[in-house]
C-alpha positions in Angstrom: 144.7 -22.3 -159.4 148.0 -21.0 -160.7 147.2 -17.4 -159.7 146.1 -18.6 -156.2 149.3 -20.5 -155.8 151.4 -17.5 -156.9 149.6 -15.3 -154.3 150.1 -17.9 -151.6 153.8 -18.1 -152.4 154.1 -14.3 -152.3 152.5 -14.3 -148.9 154.8 -17.0 -147.6 157.8 -15.1 -149.0 156.7 -11.8 -147.4 156.0 -13.6 -144.1 159.5 -15.1 -144.1 161.2 -11.8 -144.8 159.2 -10.2 -142.0 160.2 -13.0 -139.6 163.9 -12.5 -140.5 163.7 -8.7 -140.1 161.8 -9.1 -136.8 164.3 -11.7 -135.5 167.3 -9.5 -136.4 165.7 -6.5 -134.7 164.9 -8.6 -131.6 168.5 -10.0 -131.4 169.9 -6.4 -131.8 167.8 -5.2 -128.9 169.1 -8.1 -126.9 172.7 -7.0 -127.5 173.7 -9.3 -130.4 176.7 -7.6 -132.1 175.2 -6.9 -135.6 177.1 -4.4 -137.8 175.7 -0.9 -137.6 175.2 -0.6 -141.4 172.6 -3.3 -141.3 170.1 -0.9 -139.7 170.6 2.0 -142.0 168.0 3.3 -144.5 169.6 1.9 -147.7 168.8 -1.6 -146.4 165.2 -0.9 -147.0 165.9 -0.6 -150.7 168.0 -3.8 -150.7 165.2 -5.7 -148.9 162.5 -4.5 -151.3 164.8 -5.4 -154.2 165.5 -8.9 -152.8 161.8 -9.5 -152.2 160.8 -8.4 -155.7 163.7 -10.3 -157.3 162.8 -13.6 -155.6 159.1 -13.1 -156.5 159.8 -12.6 -160.2 162.9 -14.8 -160.5 165.0 -11.6 -160.9 163.4 -10.8 -164.2 162.3 -7.4 -163.1 164.7 -4.5 -163.6 163.3 -2.9 -160.5 164.8 -5.6 -158.3 168.3 -5.1 -159.8 168.1 -1.3 -159.7 167.0 -1.2 -156.0 169.7 -3.7 -154.9 172.4 -1.7 -156.7 171.3 1.7 -155.5 170.8 0.4 -151.9 174.2 -1.3 -152.1 175.9 1.9 -153.3 174.6 3.9 -150.4 175.4 1.2 -147.9 179.1 1.5 -148.8 179.1 4.9 -147.1 178.2 3.1 -143.8 180.4 0.0 -144.4 183.5 2.1 -145.3 183.0 5.5 -143.5 186.3 6.8 -144.7 185.3 6.6 -148.3 182.3 8.8 -149.1 180.3 8.0 -152.3 177.9 11.0 -152.0 179.9 12.9 -154.6 179.2 10.1 -157.0 175.5 9.6 -156.1 173.8 10.6 -159.4 176.4 8.9 -161.7 176.0 5.7 -159.7 172.2 5.9 -159.8 172.3 6.4 -163.6 174.6 3.4 -163.9 172.2 1.3 -161.9 169.3 2.4 -164.0 171.3 1.5 -167.2 172.2 -2.0 -165.8 168.6 -2.7 -164.9 167.4 -1.7 -168.4 170.0 -3.8 -170.1 169.3 -6.9 -168.1 165.5 -6.7 -168.3 164.0 -9.5 -170.4 162.0 -8.9 -173.5 158.4 -10.1 -173.7 158.0 -13.5 -175.2 157.5 -16.9 -173.6 155.9 -15.6 -170.4 153.0 -14.1 -172.4 152.6 -17.3 -174.4 152.3 -19.2 -171.2 149.5 -17.0 -170.0 147.6 -18.0 -173.2 147.9 -21.7 -172.6 144.3 -22.1 -171.4 140.9 -20.8 -172.1 138.1 -19.1 -170.2 134.9 -21.1 -170.1 131.4 -19.8 -170.3 131.2 -19.7 -166.5 134.1 -17.3 -166.4 136.6 -19.7 -164.9 140.0 -20.4 -166.3 140.4 -24.0 -167.4 143.4 -25.9 -168.8 143.8 -26.2 -172.5 145.4 -24.5 -175.4 144.6 -22.4 -178.4 144.6 -24.1 -181.8 147.6 -21.8 -182.7 150.2 -21.2 -180.0 151.1 -17.6 -179.4 154.4 -16.8 -181.3 157.3 -15.8 -179.2 159.4 -12.7 -179.7 161.4 -12.9 -182.9 159.6 -16.0 -184.2 157.4 -16.3 -187.4 153.9 -14.9 -186.7 155.1 -12.4 -184.1 153.9 -8.9 -184.8 155.2 -6.0 -182.7 151.9 -4.2 -183.3 150.3 -6.8 -181.0 152.6 -5.8 -178.1 153.5 -2.6 -176.3 157.1 -2.1 -175.2 157.8 1.3 -173.7 160.6 2.8 -171.5 160.3 6.2 -169.9 163.3 7.6 -168.0 163.0 11.1 -166.7 160.2 11.8 -169.2 156.8 10.7 -170.4 155.5 8.6 -173.3 152.0 8.2 -174.8 151.0 5.3 -177.0 147.7 4.4 -178.7 147.2 0.7 -179.3 144.8 -0.3 -182.1 145.7 -4.0 -182.4 142.6 -6.3 -182.4 144.8 -9.1 -181.0 146.6 -7.3 -178.3 148.9 -9.7 -176.4 150.3 -7.5 -173.6 153.9 -6.3 -173.2 156.3 -4.4 -171.0 156.2 -1.0 -169.5 159.2 0.4 -167.7 158.9 3.8 -166.0 161.8 5.4 -164.0 161.2 8.9 -162.7 158.7 9.4 -165.5 155.3 8.4 -166.8 153.3 6.4 -169.3 149.9 6.9 -170.9 148.7 3.8 -172.8 145.4 4.1 -174.7 143.8 0.7 -175.4 140.3 1.9 -176.2 140.6 0.9 -179.9 142.3 -2.4 -179.1 140.9 -5.9 -178.4 142.1 -8.9 -176.6 141.3 -12.7 -176.7 141.4 -14.6 -173.4 144.1 -13.5 -170.9 147.0 -11.2 -171.7 149.7 -9.9 -169.3 151.0 -6.3 -169.1 154.2 -6.2 -167.1 154.7 -2.9 -165.4 157.9 -1.8 -163.6 157.9 1.7 -162.2 160.0 3.5 -159.7 159.1 7.1 -158.8 156.8 7.1 -161.7 153.2 6.6 -162.8 151.2 4.8 -165.5 147.8 5.8 -166.8 145.9 3.0 -168.6 142.8 3.8 -170.7 141.0 0.6 -171.4 137.4 -0.5 -172.3 135.0 -0.9 -169.4 134.1 -4.4 -170.6 137.6 -5.8 -169.9 138.2 -7.6 -166.7 141.3 -6.3 -164.9 143.3 -8.5 -162.5 146.2 -7.2 -160.5 149.1 -9.4 -159.5 151.5 -6.5 -158.9 153.7 -5.9 -156.0 153.3 -2.3 -154.8 155.5 -0.5 -152.3 154.4 3.1 -151.3 152.0 3.1 -154.2 148.8 1.6 -155.4 146.4 0.7 -158.3 143.1 2.6 -158.8 140.4 1.5 -161.2 138.5 4.7 -161.9 136.5 3.4 -164.9 132.8 4.2 -165.1 131.2 0.8 -164.9 127.5 1.7 -164.7 125.4 -0.4 -167.1 128.5 -2.2 -168.5 128.8 -5.9 -168.7 132.3 -7.2 -168.0 133.3 -9.9 -170.5 135.1 -12.7 -168.5 136.8 -13.8 -171.7 138.7 -10.5 -172.0 141.1 -10.4 -169.1 144.0 -8.0 -168.7 146.5 -9.1 -166.0 148.7 -6.4 -164.5 152.0 -7.9 -163.2 155.3 -6.3 -162.1 156.4 -3.9 -159.4 155.4 -0.4 -158.5 157.6 1.5 -156.0 156.7 5.1 -155.1 154.3 5.2 -157.9 150.7 4.4 -158.9 148.6 3.0 -161.8 145.5 4.9 -162.8 143.0 2.9 -164.8 140.3 4.8 -166.8 138.0 4.3 -169.7 138.2 7.8 -171.2 
């Protein structure tokens, strides 16, 4: 029910943003005196950032980075006499740094995903585990059960062997990740939050895991290329992919 409500809210938000954009374009065609900078290409970055920020409560670094970069480039149109093109790359790097500093660490949101169980019929029902999932920095927390990787202008490869994998965070900016989960195991639902801009992520996971995507993708996509022949999917092992992918893709494999 919670996932369906989230998808419904995302659809309403996307619809409202499209209505606003369409209304502004219509008024502009009718001669309404909007400023010229409002129709320049950096506004696309700002709009995507605002949408992603509202959807995730501005927890995603992608939203902050896109709004900052789009805002920097818009200044060239707002103040034509002052060109920022000479400072483009330093400003982009500063925006990336601010986004990484402000990004939240994994913790309570992954615990919340565990507050329930999956019945024998494969449906998610309310309830809780006997032992609550420990939050980041609390007793019982083990970093081996999480993945936390940042790739900026580079690539990272991690092999996860935890038998109680609980999800984590992946940030990819102009780079790539390869996360091997073939030796790992999960109990119930876990969330892997992926934020990538001009990058890609390769996930190698068992064929028996059920993968659910709740990501927002712009100019990118998610492909599940696992070989599923003669494999029974276990409804009690669910990997939820959340986050934002912009000009990048996620490749899911089992080898």
